[in-house]
N, C-alpha and C positions, 0 to 999 in steps of 0.2 A: 630375359625375358622379367617384368615384371609381378612382384607377388601380391596378392589379393591382402597381407596385411600391412604393406607398403603401402596400400594405396591408400587404406581405409587411414592410414597414419599421417600422410599426405593432409587428406581430407579434413582430419581431426585440427589439426597445424592451421590450413588455411581459413576455416572457420572460425578458430579464437584468434587468428589475426583478422578477419573482417568485424569479430566482435569485439575486440580492445579499440581496434578504428574508431569504428561507429562510438564508442562513448566519449572515447578522446575526444572527435568531430559531437557530439551533445552535451561536452562540457558547458561551455559557454553559456551554453540554453540555461544552464539553469543555475542559481543564487545557492553559495554555502549560505547565507543568510534569511532569518524570518525575523518578524518582528519579538516571538517569543521566545527565541534565544538572543535577541542580537542586544536587549536593553536585557541586562541583568542586575538583579540592586539595584534599579534604578538608575544603571548606567549604559551608558551608549560611549561608542571610540570612534575618532574615521583620520581615518590619513591622507597625507593630500599629494594627487593625483598629479596633478594639472596646475596650473600655474601660471597666469600671463597679464601686463595691464589690461584692461578693458578698453580697448578701440571701439569705434561706432566707423564702421566704415559702407558707403555704399556699392557698388561694384565698379563703377568709373572711375569714384572719387570724387567727381565734381560737384557733390553736393557740398564736400565739411571741404574740400581742396580743388578752389573753382582754379587758384593758379598755378595749379602743377605741385608737382613735388619737390624737394629738397635734397642740395646739389651734397652729394658726398664728398670724401679729402680730396679725391684725384680731379672731379670736374672743378671745387676749389683752387685746387695746386694748379693748375691750368688756365683758370682765370686770372692767381695773384700773380702768378709767374710764367709770363705766355711768352713760346716759344722767338727767338729771335735774338730777347735782352738779355745783358752780361749778368749770369746769377753764378753763386757759389754754394755748399751743402748746407754752410754753416744761416746764408738769411735767407735761407727755403727751407727743404728739409728742417732740419736741427729746429727750427726757429718754428717750425709747425709744431712739432714733436714739441718743445719747450712748452709752448703755448695750452696744448692739450693734456698732459701731466702737470701743470701751472695751470691755472686759469687766471685770468687778471678780469678787472672789471671794466676793461677800454672798451666801447660802442663796436657792435661786428662790422667788419669791415663790408662785408656781402651780407646781403638783403635773405636773411629766414623767412620760411613761408609758415606758420600757426596756422592751426584749424582756423577755418571760417561760417563753419553750417553752424546751425543752433544747437542742434544734440549730442547726447552725448550719455553712454554707460557712467554709472554713479549714486550715490548718494547726499543727499545734503548735510552737508557734516557740520557750516555752522548752524542751519536751521533759521536760515533765511533766503528771500529770497530779492537777490540782488542784480544790475544791468549787466551783469558779467556773466554769468550762472548760464547751465548749460537746461534744457532739459529736455529727461528722457522719453525713451522712443515712446512709453506709454502717457504720456501728456504728464509726468508730475515736475515741480518746477520747481528751481534752486539750487540741481544738481553743481555740486564742486570736481572735479576733475581738469587741472590744471596740467600733469602731466598729459593728457590728452593731446590739451592744444598742444604741447611742445612736439609731441613727437607722431600726432597721427595725422602730417603729411612727410613722415618719412619712409621711405618703402620699407625699410628694414624692421619698423617696429609694425606693418600691417600682415597682417593675415591671409590665407595661411603659405606665405610662400615667401614669406619675413627670413633675414637670417635670424633676427633675434626671435621672433616666436618661433625657430622652427627647436635653435637649441637649448634657449634658457629655457624653456617650456619640459624640453626632453631631456633636460638633465634636473631635471624636480623629482623626475621619475627612476633616475639613473643615478644619482648618488646618495648614497645614504647620509652623506650630511647636511645636504637639504630635507631629509627626513620629519619636515613638520605636522602635528596630528593634536586634534583639541579632544575631551573629553567630561563627557555633561553627564554633571547627576546630575539625583531629584530629579528624573525624569519619569511622569506619570503616564506621559500620554506623547509617543513625536510629533501627532499634530493636533495639539493642545497643553500650555502649561503658562502656569502666570512669572512662576521662579523656576527657574533650573539654575545652574551657578559648573563655567565651564572655564575649563583648564586647557590651557597650553605646553604643550611636550617637543620634544625631539626625540623619534622611534632610532632605535641602532639597526632593523634588523632589512633583509632586503623584502622587497615588497611581493608576495605572492598575486601569483598570472595563471594563462591560460596553458595549455598546451602551444601555445605558440611563445610565449617569452613577452607581445605584446600589448595583452588585456589584460587592468590591473581588474584582481578579481577582491569580492568583500568574504570577507571570515576567515585575514591572517592574521596574524598576532605578530604587535610591533611591544619590545621590553626598553624601558625608560630612561634614555641617556639619561643617565646622574650624576656623573662624572663632567662630560665636556659641558653637555647640555642643563645643568642644575640651574645656570644665571640665563636658562631662557625660558623656567618656567612662568607663567603668568595664568590670572588667575580674575574673570570676570562673572557675570551674571548677566542675562538675558529669560528671556518670556518665546513661546513659543506660540502662534496668533495661523488658524489654518496651516502646519506641516513647515511655515517659513520659522526661523530661525534666527531675532535679534538681536543682540549682545550689547549692552553698556561702553561705551570708550573705555576703551586701557591707554593713562596714560603714555605706556611707551613699548612698544614691542619688537624685539630682535628678530629678522629674520634671515639663519642664514640663509645662500643663495651661490652655489657653487655651481661653476659654470667652464667645459673646458681645462676641468684640472684647478681653477685657481681657485681659490674661498674667501668668502668676499661673503658682506652682508649688506640685509634693508635697516631702515631704521625708521617706523613709523611712529610718529605721534597720537596721541588719539584715538587708535587701534580699533573697528570695529568687526563685525563680520553680519552681515545676512545672507543665509543660509535657506534652500527649500530640504528639508529633513526626509528620508525615506529609510527603511532596518539596512537599504545596500550600500547608501550612501548620502552626500550633503553636495551642495551644488548651487551657484552661489557668488557674493562680493566679497572681498577684504576691504574696507576702503578706510583712510585718513588720509595726516597728514607725509607723507616722508621728508625727512631730511635729503637736503639736495647736496650737499658732500657727499655721503654714502649712494647716494644715488649715484648719482656721477662713480663716483673710484667703485663700484658695484661695475660697471659701464667698461672702463677704459681698463681696470686689469682684467678684467675677462675677455678683451677684442683686442688685440691689439692695432692699429690703423691698420693694416693690410684686412683685418675680419671688419674692422666696419666701413671701409670703403668697398668690399661689398651687400653690406644695405645700405650703403649711399649715405651714411651714418656724419657727420661733421663731427666728434668732438667738442672742441670750440667754439662754433655756432647752437648745440643744442647744449652747454655747459651756464652762456648766457641766456641762451633761453629762458631755461630752472632760474637762472635767478630773477629773470626779469619778471616769469610768471609766480613765482611766491609768493602764495598770500596768506600761509601763517608764522608761528611764534617769531617776533622778532628778537632779535640781538637784541639785548638788554645796554650794548652800549651803544651803538651804532645805529638802532633801527630798522635794520637792513631782514627782512624777512628769512628764516633761514630752512623752512620746512613747501613744501606744497602738492595741496592737496592731489585727492589720486584716488582711483580702483582700480583692483587685480582680477578678472577672474579666476574664480577658482573650483575645480572639480574633488571632489574627495570619495574613498572608496571603506567602509563599514568594519572596521577592526577592531581584539581586543586586546587592550591596552595588557601587560603584565610591569605592573608594579611593585618595585625594589620588595625583595622581603615576601614576595608570594609564599609560598608551601607549594602549593598545588597549582603548580605554572601546565601538570599535564591536563588538569579538568579545562581550563582555561582553553589552553589549545584548544584543544578536542572540540571546543562547543564551537 
């Protein structure tokens, strides 16, 4: 027989469980941050949660890729070495792998489909409006984004299902190696400020997430990596107009970008940010000129030919396209451009940045 005390105990436990579950489900609806607490002593920090190349695309791709999408390594291999011909491993597989890892300046033996559309996301990096520039979907002219011209018709770089979109962007959140963040100081108002200082750091800690572990929440804390990340620290200035931060260009920015457990980097010249700011987060663009050698090495170091094939990405053809479309920072000896204009979509969550030597870290974390 079940006693009255036992029934009462069960009912209490059920009510407690329901209450706890309700709080967990409601937690994502509430923000840990508000304007009064996130801007402290004129400072506010943001940590990167999403990052990928800005690719303008239409649902069927006909506007930007009227000739279709590019072949990957498997498709190219079949065209270069058809069945029925005499083939050796040295003259086929090894030959392709060697050129993938040691690119040449020889013309591409197969056609490569570049973006043909007129629209692209990005910024006017050189302050000019040229015949080869894109137009932003909002009507702004002079957009410089030649990386998009190179990758826009490669399915691995197209969202939401492109293999690079999925894995590279996911790695930004998952890997502490990639934990880049910015701190704004001298902030009077997040909606309007003529002069703020913007400092880039790498953090050391995991991101604060909701109960699912999938959604990054604002209000976490990040310690500054001063051991391995000191060389990554950069500082510039900017201004906030109508809640949008625009920074002055940085001569060079090094961005860690680990994917599939392989550490690598990107190097951006004349890097600048354009971010819409809120007390909870920031969203917008990272733009500049990507070093083409670093860009390509990051791709092939993180992805084997097998992985590239899943996104129909020919490393050989893509590296030749990057060199052909490079539009900045010419080599002083050869005159060949070494960097290519680009833009990346970025999302960031508000975070409290804990600097070395902070005596009251508990207070910072509690806020």
